[in-house]
C-alpha positions as CSV (number, residue, x, y, z in Angstrom):
1,M,-7.9,31.9,6.0
2,T,-7.3,29.2,2.6
3,D,-5.3,26.1,3.3
4,N,-3.1,27.7,0.4
5,D,0.7,29.1,0.9
6,A,-0.4,33.0,0.8
7,P,2.2,35.0,-0.9
8,W,2.5,37.1,2.3
9,G,4.0,34.4,4.7
10,I,1.2,32.4,5.8
11,E,2.8,28.6,5.9
12,R,0.0,25.7,5.5
13,T,2.5,22.8,5.1
14,V,4.7,21.0,7.0
15,R,7.9,21.9,5.8
16,L,10.5,19.2,4.6
17,D,13.1,20.6,6.8
18,D,13.3,20.6,10.1
19,R,15.7,23.5,10.8
20,S,12.8,24.9,13.2
21,P,9.9,23.4,15.0
22,Y,6.1,23.2,13.0
23,L,4.1,26.3,14.0
24,C,0.7,27.2,13.4
25,L,-2.3,29.4,14.6
26,H,-4.6,26.9,16.5
27,F,-7.4,28.6,17.8
28,T,-8.8,32.4,18.5
29,I,-11.3,32.5,21.0
30,I,-14.7,34.8,20.7
31,W,-17.2,35.2,23.4
32,V,-20.8,33.9,22.3
33,R,-23.7,34.2,24.8
34,D,-25.4,30.7,23.4
35,L,-23.4,27.6,22.0
36,E,-25.7,26.2,20.4
37,R,-27.2,29.2,18.2
38,S,-23.5,30.4,17.2
39,L,-22.6,26.6,16.1
40,R,-25.6,26.3,13.7
41,F,-24.2,30.1,12.3
42,Y,-21.3,29.3,11.6
43,V,-21.9,25.2,10.1
44,D,-25.7,26.4,8.6
45,K,-25.0,30.1,7.3
46,L,-20.6,30.2,6.7
47,G,-20.2,26.7,5.7
48,F,-17.4,25.8,8.6
49,K,-17.3,22.8,10.3
50,A,-17.3,21.9,14.0
51,V,-14.0,20.6,14.4
52,V,-14.1,20.2,18.6
53,D,-17.1,19.8,20.0
54,H,-16.4,18.2,23.6
55,T,-18.0,18.6,26.7
56,F,-16.4,17.9,30.1
57,D,-17.5,16.4,32.8
58,N,-17.5,19.4,35.1
59,G,-20.5,19.8,32.1
60,Q,-18.7,22.8,30.4
61,R,-18.3,22.7,26.4
62,W,-16.1,23.4,24.5
63,I,-16.8,24.3,20.5
64,E,-14.1,24.7,18.1
65,V,-15.3,26.1,14.0
66,A,-13.2,26.8,11.1
67,P,-13.4,26.8,7.7
68,A,-13.8,23.2,5.6
69,D,-10.1,24.9,3.8
70,G,-8.6,26.0,7.0
71,N,-6.7,24.9,9.9
72,A,-7.6,27.8,11.8
73,H,-9.8,27.2,14.4
74,I,-12.5,29.3,16.2
75,G,-12.9,28.2,19.6
76,L,-16.8,29.0,21.0
77,T,-16.9,30.5,24.7
78,L,-19.7,30.8,26.6
79,L,-20.4,33.9,28.4
80,Q,-20.6,33.1,32.0
81,P,-22.8,35.1,34.6
82,G,-20.9,38.1,35.7
83,D,-19.2,38.7,32.8
84,D,-18.6,42.1,31.3
85,A,-20.4,41.2,27.5
86,E,-19.8,44.7,25.9
87,K,-16.1,44.0,27.2
88,L,-15.9,40.8,25.9
89,I,-18.1,41.2,22.7
90,H,-16.5,42.9,20.5
91,P,-17.9,45.0,17.8
92,E,-15.1,45.7,15.8
93,A,-13.3,41.9,16.2
94,S,-9.7,41.7,15.4
95,I,-10.0,38.5,12.9
96,W,-10.3,38.6,9.4
97,F,-11.2,36.0,6.9
98,I,-9.1,35.6,3.3
99,S,-11.0,34.4,0.4
100,E,-9.8,34.3,-3.4
101,D,-13.9,35.8,-4.2
102,V,-14.6,38.0,-1.9
103,P,-17.5,39.3,-3.9
104,R,-19.0,35.4,-4.4
105,Q,-18.3,34.5,-0.7
106,Y,-20.2,38.0,-0.2
107,N,-23.1,37.3,-2.2
108,E,-23.6,33.1,-0.7
109,W,-23.2,34.1,3.1
110,N,-25.5,37.4,2.2
111,A,-28.0,35.0,0.6
112,R,-27.9,32.7,3.5
113,G,-29.3,35.8,6.2
114,V,-25.8,37.0,7.4
115,H,-25.6,40.6,8.0
116,F,-23.0,42.5,6.0
117,R,-22.4,46.1,7.2
118,N,-21.8,47.1,3.6
119,P,-21.2,45.4,-0.2
120,P,-17.8,44.6,-0.9
121,E,-14.9,47.9,-1.5
122,I,-12.0,48.5,-3.1
123,P,-10.1,50.0,0.1
124,A,-7.6,53.2,-0.9
125,W,-4.5,49.9,-0.4
126,G,-5.9,47.9,-2.7
127,G,-8.2,44.4,-2.5
128,I,-11.2,44.1,-1.4
129,T,-13.0,44.2,1.5
130,T,-16.2,43.9,3.6
131,R,-17.2,42.8,7.2
132,F,-20.1,40.4,8.6
133,Q,-21.9,40.1,12.1
134,D,-22.1,37.2,14.2
135,P,-25.6,36.7,16.3
136,D,-23.7,37.9,18.8
137,G,-22.3,41.5,17.7
138,N,-18.9,40.4,16.9
139,W,-18.0,41.9,13.5
140,F,-14.8,40.1,11.5
141,G,-13.4,41.3,8.1
142,L,-13.4,39.4,5.1
143,A,-10.6,40.3,2.2
144,G,-9.2,39.7,-0.5
145,F,-6.3,40.0,-2.9
146,D,-5.0,39.4,-6.4
147,E,-2.0,37.8,-5.1
148,L,-4.0,35.9,-2.9
149,T,-6.1,34.7,-6.1
150,R,-3.2,34.1,-8.4
151,S,-1.7,31.5,-5.3
152,V,-4.9,29.8,-5.4
153,E,-4.7,28.9,-8.8
154,A,-1.2,28.0,-9.3
155,Q,-1.5,25.8,-6.3
156,R,-5.1,24.4,-7.9
157,R,-3.2,23.8,-11.2
158,L,-0.5,22.0,-9.1
159,L,-3.1,19.7,-7.9
160,A,-5.3,18.7,-10.9
161,Q,-1.7,18.1,-12.3
162,K,-0.5,16.2,-9.2
163,Q,-4.1,14.4,-9.3
164,E,-4.0,14.0,-12.8
165,S,-0.4,12.3,-12.3
166,E,-1.2,9.6,-9.3
167,R,-4.7,8.9,-11.3
168,R,-2.1,7.8,-14.5
169,A,0.3,6.0,-12.4
170,A,-2.5,4.0,-10.8
171,Q,-3.8,3.0,-14.4
172,E,-0.2,1.7,-14.6
173,I,-0.2,0.4,-12.1
174,E,-3.2,-1.7,-12.5
175,I,-2.3,-3.1,-16.3
176,A,1.0,-4.3,-14.9
177,K,-1.3,-6.1,-12.1
178,Q,-2.7,-7.2,-15.3
179,V,0.4,-8.4,-17.2
180,Q,1.5,-9.8,-13.8
181,A,-1.7,-12.0,-13.1
182,R,-1.4,-13.4,-17.0
183,L,3.0,-14.4,-15.8
184,F,1.8,-17.1,-13.2
185,P,0.6,-20.4,-14.5
186,Q,-2.8,-20.4,-16.6
187,I,-3.3,-24.1,-16.9
188,R,-2.5,-27.1,-15.0
189,P,-0.2,-29.8,-17.3
190,E,-2.3,-33.1,-16.3
191,V,0.0,-35.5,-14.5
192,K,-2.0,-38.8,-12.9
193,T,0.0,-39.7,-10.1
194,L,0.6,-35.8,-8.9
195,E,-1.8,-33.3,-7.5
196,Y,-0.5,-29.6,-7.0
197,A,-1.3,-26.3,-6.8
198,G,0.3,-23.1,-6.3
199,L,-0.9,-19.1,-5.0
200,C,1.4,-15.8,-5.0
201,L,0.0,-13.8,-2.5
202,Q,1.5,-9.9,-3.4
203,A,2.8,-7.7,-0.7
204,R,2.3,-5.0,-3.0
205,Q,0.3,-4.9,-6.6
206,V,2.9,-6.2,-8.6
207,G,6.0,-7.9,-6.9
208,G,9.0,-10.0,-7.3
209,D,7.9,-13.5,-6.5
210,Y,7.6,-16.3,-9.4
211,Y,5.8,-19.7,-9.6
212,D,5.2,-22.0,-12.6
213,F,4.0,-25.4,-14.0
214,L,5.4,-26.3,-17.0
215,D,4.8,-29.2,-19.3
216,L,8.0,-30.9,-20.3
217,G,6.9,-33.9,-22.0
218,Q,7.1,-37.5,-22.0
219,Q,5.0,-37.6,-19.2
220,R,7.2,-35.0,-17.3
221,L,6.3,-31.6,-14.7
222,G,7.9,-28.7,-14.3
223,L,7.5,-27.3,-10.7
224,V,9.1,-23.9,-10.4
225,I,9.3,-21.2,-7.7
226,G,11.6,-18.0,-7.5
227,D,12.3,-14.9,-5.7
228,V,13.7,-11.7,-7.7
229,S,15.6,-8.8,-5.8
230,G,13.8,-6.0,-4.8
231,K,10.5,-5.0,-4.5
232,G,7.4,-3.4,-6.4
233,I,7.8,-2.2,-10.3
234,A,10.8,-2.8,-10.0
235,A,11.1,-6.7,-8.8
236,A,8.7,-7.1,-10.9
237,L,10.1,-6.2,-14.4
238,L,13.0,-8.8,-13.3
239,M,10.6,-11.5,-12.6
240,A,8.9,-10.6,-16.2
241,N,12.3,-10.8,-17.3
242,L,13.4,-14.5,-15.5
243,Q,9.6,-15.7,-16.5
244,A,10.6,-15.3,-20.3
245,N,14.0,-17.2,-20.2
246,L,12.4,-19.7,-17.9
247,R,10.1,-19.9,-20.9
248,S,12.0,-19.9,-23.5
249,Q,14.8,-22.0,-22.9
250,F,12.6,-25.1,-21.1
251,A,12.4,-27.1,-23.8
252,M,15.7,-28.6,-23.2
253,A,15.1,-28.9,-19.5
254,L,14.2,-32.6,-19.9
255,T,17.5,-34.2,-21.7
256,H,20.6,-31.4,-20.7
257,P,18.5,-29.5,-17.1
258,E,22.0,-28.1,-16.3
259,L,22.7,-26.5,-20.1
260,F,19.0,-25.1,-19.6
261,L,19.4,-23.4,-16.0
262,R,23.1,-22.1,-17.5
263,S,21.6,-20.5,-20.1
264,V,18.4,-19.3,-18.2
265,N,21.0,-17.6,-15.7
266,R,23.1,-16.2,-18.4
267,L,20.0,-14.5,-20.0
268,F,19.3,-13.3,-17.0
269,Y,22.9,-11.6,-16.2
270,E,23.1,-10.3,-19.7
271,N,19.6,-8.3,-20.0
272,T,19.6,-7.0,-15.7
273,V,21.6,-4.4,-13.9
274,D,24.7,-6.0,-12.0
275,S,22.5,-5.4,-8.8
276,A,19.6,-7.7,-10.1
277,F,19.7,-12.0,-8.8
278,A,16.8,-13.6,-8.0
279,S,16.6,-17.3,-6.3
280,L,15.2,-20.2,-8.1
281,F,14.2,-23.9,-7.3
282,F,13.7,-26.2,-10.3
283,A,12.0,-29.3,-10.3
284,E,11.5,-31.5,-12.4
285,Y,8.8,-34.2,-11.4
286,D,8.1,-37.7,-13.4
287,D,5.0,-39.3,-13.6
288,D,5.9,-42.3,-14.1
289,S,8.8,-43.3,-12.0
290,Q,8.0,-40.5,-9.1
291,R,11.4,-39.5,-9.0
292,L,12.1,-35.9,-8.3
293,R,14.7,-34.5,-10.3
294,Y,15.8,-30.5,-8.7
295,A,17.9,-27.4,-8.9
296,N,18.5,-25.6,-6.2
297,C,19.3,-22.5,-7.1
298,G,20.2,-20.3,-3.5
299,H,16.6,-21.0,-2.6
300,L,15.0,-21.7,0.4
301,S,15.1,-25.5,0.9
302,G,12.2,-27.5,-0.6
303,L,10.3,-29.7,2.5
304,V,9.3,-33.0,1.9
305,L,6.7,-34.4,4.4
306,R,6.9,-37.6,4.6
307,A,4.3,-40.5,5.4
308,N,5.3,-41.1,8.5
309,D,5.5,-37.1,9.2
310,T,9.3,-36.8,8.9
311,C,10.6,-33.9,6.6
312,D,13.2,-33.7,3.9
313,R,14.9,-30.6,3.4
314,L,16.1,-30.3,-0.7
315,Q,18.9,-28.1,0.2
316,S,20.9,-25.4,-2.4
317,T,22.7,-27.2,-5.5
318,G,23.9,-23.8,-6.6
319,T,24.2,-20.3,-6.1
320,L,21.8,-17.2,-6.9
321,L,20.8,-16.2,-11.0
322,G,22.1,-13.2,-12.0
323,L,25.3,-12.8,-10.2
324,F,28.0,-14.1,-12.6
325,R,28.4,-14.9,-15.5
326,D,29.9,-18.4,-15.8
327,W,27.6,-20.5,-13.5
328,D,27.0,-23.3,-12.8
329,C,24.8,-25.9,-10.2
330,H,24.2,-29.7,-9.8
331,I,21.1,-32.0,-9.9
332,A,19.7,-33.8,-7.1
333,E,17.1,-36.5,-7.2
334,C,15.1,-36.9,-4.7
335,D,11.9,-39.9,-4.4
336,L,8.4,-39.3,-3.6
337,K,6.3,-42.2,-2.5
338,P,2.2,-42.3,-2.2
339,G,1.1,-40.4,0.5
340,D,4.3,-37.8,0.3
341,L,4.4,-33.8,-0.1
342,L,6.3,-31.2,-1.3
343,A,6.5,-27.8,-0.3
344,L,7.9,-25.0,-2.3
345,Y,8.0,-21.3,-0.9
346,T,9.4,-18.3,-0.6
347,D,10.7,-15.9,2.2
348,G,7.4,-14.6,2.8
349,V,6.0,-17.3,4.4
350,T,8.9,-17.9,6.8
351,E,10.0,-14.5,7.4
352,A,6.7,-12.9,7.8
353,Y,6.7,-11.5,11.7
354,N,4.3,-10.3,14.1
355,D,3.8,-7.2,16.3
356,S,6.5,-8.6,18.6
357,G,9.1,-9.6,15.9
358,E,9.1,-12.8,16.0
359,E,9.2,-14.9,12.5
360,F,7.0,-17.4,11.5
361,G,9.4,-19.9,10.8
362,E,10.2,-23.1,9.2
363,D,9.2,-24.9,12.0
364,S,5.7,-23.3,11.7
365,L,5.3,-23.6,8.4
366,I,6.2,-27.7,8.7
367,E,3.3,-28.0,11.3
368,R,0.6,-26.0,9.2
369,L,1.9,-28.7,6.2
370,R,0.8,-32.0,9.0
371,R,-1.7,-30.4,9.7
372,H,-3.6,-29.9,6.3
373,R,-2.1,-32.6,4.6
374,E,-5.4,-34.2,4.4
375,L,-6.9,-31.2,2.6
376,P,-6.7,-30.4,-1.1
377,C,-3.6,-29.0,-2.6
378,L,-5.4,-25.6,-3.6
379,A,-7.2,-25.8,-0.2
380,A,-4.2,-26.3,1.8
381,T,-1.7,-23.7,0.4
382,T,-5.0,-20.7,0.7
383,A,-5.2,-22.0,4.5
384,I,-1.4,-21.9,5.0
385,A,-1.2,-18.3,3.3
386,D,-4.2,-17.1,5.0
387,E,-2.6,-18.2,8.4
388,V,0.9,-16.3,7.9
389,R,-1.4,-12.9,6.6
390,N,-3.0,-13.5,9.8
391,F,0.4,-13.5,12.1
392,N,0.8,-10.1,11.5
393,S,-1.9,-8.0,12.4
394,R,-0.7,-5.4,10.0
395,E,0.2,-4.7,6.5
396,Q,2.1,-8.0,4.5
397,H,5.5,-7.1,4.3
398,D,6.7,-9.3,1.4
399,D,4.8,-11.3,-1.0
400,I,4.0,-14.8,-0.3
401,T,4.3,-17.8,-2.2
402,L,4.0,-21.6,-1.9
403,I,3.3,-24.8,-4.3
404,V,2.1,-27.5,-2.4
405,A,2.5,-31.3,-4.7
406,K,1.0,-34.6,-2.9
407,C,1.7,-37.9,-4.8
408,R,-1.3,-39.8,-4.7
409,T,-1.6,-43.0,-3.8
410,S,-3.5,-44.3,-6.6
411,P,-3.3,-42.4,-10.0
412,A,-6.0,-40.4,-11.3
């Protein structure tokens, strides 16, 4: 039997509907005199696979074999003392195997020493048939039909098309992954009084989280983190749109940050669908005064861990980007002192959850920041991201993006 749907109604795949319960032939029993000999016949000569080979506590052994491309099994049952072998060993077993190419199957098995009653022949009703025998004398039928051959060929064509489509999709995803990787900062502008680092661990090959470091001029550094609505390719496209808007407009950020963000919002609103939006945290760090000016556009609060271990939250100063054409926010300020630590992050950090459904949470993030604050920023971001990933032993559900910046006690 084959894995393909035969034209006479044998179904080999689970139906998408559940109008009736799934039902399929599991196995049929053949009695044999020597389990190991029969197993070697089916595996070595017929090319079947042993799908079950189990010895029970009482010492009895149960074996099931099946064609490599089939899911109907043959259970090999050992004759017991007192069994009527002539009754159980069938000279004409009512089991038929179907092949798309009976002559080729016949030639392969015949060359391996399988005993056939006769070469393949065409009966009066059409098709092509022959019979072969196992070591115990059970006879089996081998048959083929033109309809089966055409069905198998059609299934192969569909499978080849599916595999080619999947190959192209995987190739396109890989290209998209490489392109998106180039959207993240490739260089870090130099500043004397601030050490900083960022990373993004995507849940899928591409995603909607974004972070950036911008050289705003006049010893000013731009720190950006954002989270675009959606997942996968759709989110990655929106993320690219947001990155392009920021990169093309940030020249005005130094002198007119509110105007800069309004322009970014307008372009994002005009170039995306109505349901698209993004949270964004934009900060401008002055390397001379160590002052941080920021706008929190519907994003999670930035965290400033002070040298004395207290924590300040840089809360929202505006709404999400992309929802309204007429949009505004205000700019807030925060002084950073030597030893202070700034953390910007997306919800993939705090909303990661474990097998019990417990979230990682902001408190856990603050505790990790305290624990790793003496590490270099890159090492700290990596350590925290690893702890977030390990918090859930299963699949990562959301992008994990984190920026950590530390105000130096002495200029570099």
